[in-house]
C-alpha positions as CSV (number, residue, x, y, z in Angstrom):
1,M,150.8,61.7,144.8
2,F,150.9,65.4,145.6
3,A,153.1,67.9,143.3
4,M,154.2,71.3,144.1
5,L,155.3,73.9,141.6
6,P,157.1,76.6,143.3
7,A,156.2,80.3,142.6
8,G,157.8,81.2,139.2
9,G,158.5,77.5,138.5
10,K,158.3,75.8,135.2
11,L,158.2,72.3,133.9
12,N,159.9,71.8,130.5
13,P,157.8,70.2,127.6
14,H,157.9,66.5,128.2
15,R,155.8,63.3,127.5
16,D,155.4,59.7,128.6
17,P,156.6,57.4,126.0
18,F,155.2,54.2,127.5
19,A,151.5,55.0,126.9
20,G,150.5,52.9,129.8
21,S,148.1,55.3,131.7
22,L,146.2,58.5,131.5
23,R,147.0,61.2,134.1
24,Y,144.4,62.6,136.4
25,R,145.1,66.1,138.0
26,L,143.2,67.9,140.8
27,G,143.9,71.3,141.6
28,L,144.2,71.9,145.5
29,I,146.1,75.1,145.9
30,T,146.2,76.7,142.6
31,L,145.8,80.4,143.1
32,N,142.9,80.4,140.7
33,D,145.0,82.4,138.2
34,D,145.5,82.1,134.5
35,R,149.4,82.5,135.1
36,C,149.4,79.0,136.7
37,S,148.6,76.6,134.0
38,I,149.4,73.5,132.1
39,V,149.4,73.1,128.3
40,V,148.8,70.0,126.8
41,D,149.3,69.3,123.0
42,G,149.0,73.1,122.6
43,I,145.8,73.5,124.7
44,P,146.2,75.7,127.7
45,Y,144.3,74.9,130.9
46,S,144.4,77.3,133.8
47,W,144.4,75.7,137.3
48,R,141.5,76.3,139.7
49,D,140.9,75.0,143.1
50,G,138.7,71.8,143.1
51,E,138.8,71.5,139.4
52,D,140.4,68.5,137.5
53,V,141.7,67.5,134.2
54,V,142.5,64.2,132.7
55,F,145.0,64.1,129.7
56,D,146.9,61.5,127.7
57,E,150.4,62.0,128.7
58,T,151.8,60.8,125.6
59,Y,151.0,64.4,124.2
60,L,153.6,66.9,124.7
61,H,152.9,69.0,127.8
62,H,154.3,71.4,130.1
63,A,153.3,73.6,133.1
64,A,154.1,77.0,134.6
65,N,153.6,78.9,137.8
66,E,154.1,82.6,137.0
67,T,152.5,83.7,140.4
68,T,154.1,84.6,143.5
69,Q,152.8,81.4,145.5
70,D,153.3,77.7,145.2
71,R,150.8,75.6,143.4
72,I,149.8,72.3,144.8
73,I,148.0,69.5,142.9
74,L,146.9,65.9,143.5
75,F,147.8,63.6,140.5
76,C,147.2,60.0,139.9
77,D,147.7,57.7,137.0
78,I,144.7,55.8,135.5
79,E,145.4,52.6,133.8
80,R,144.8,52.9,130.1
81,P,142.4,50.5,128.7
82,M,144.5,48.3,126.3
83,K,143.6,45.4,124.2
84,Y,146.5,43.4,125.6
85,R,146.4,43.9,129.4
86,S,149.9,43.0,129.9
87,L,151.3,45.8,127.8
88,G,149.6,48.2,130.2
89,A,151.2,46.6,133.2
90,K,154.9,46.5,131.6
91,G,154.5,50.2,130.9
92,H,153.6,50.9,134.6
93,E,156.4,48.6,135.7
94,R,159.0,50.6,133.4
95,S,157.7,53.9,134.4
96,G,157.8,53.1,138.0
97,R,161.4,52.1,137.8
98,I,162.3,55.3,135.9
99,S,160.5,57.3,138.4
100,D,162.2,55.6,141.3
101,A,165.6,56.2,139.7
102,R,164.8,59.9,139.0
103,R,163.7,60.3,142.6
104,R,167.0,58.7,144.0
105,V,169.1,60.9,141.7
106,T,167.4,64.1,142.9
107,E,167.3,63.3,146.7
C-alpha cells in the first residue's frame, strides 16, 4: 500500500493492539529532510528516498511531515512469526476488518 502524508501533516501517536504483524516501510518521495520523520517507541527515524525501516507496530509511533511537500512511502505488513500460527491469522483478519471500516467511514 502507498501512504501519503501531506506537507505539514501529522499522524497522532498510535499502536496496533493485535500484534499479528511487523510493519515494513520504504521511503519513495521523502524530501530527505529530518523534518519528515517517524518516531517509534521514542526513537526518531528521518525518511530518506530508497531507505526502509521495519518496526513492531505494537510500540507507540507517530509521524510528521513538517516540510512544504508531500511525503510518499510504501508500506507492507510482514506476518509476525508466532508459536501458534492461527493467532497471527486472527490478528490480520481483525485488523483488516477495522481498516476496511475506517476506510469506509473516511471515504
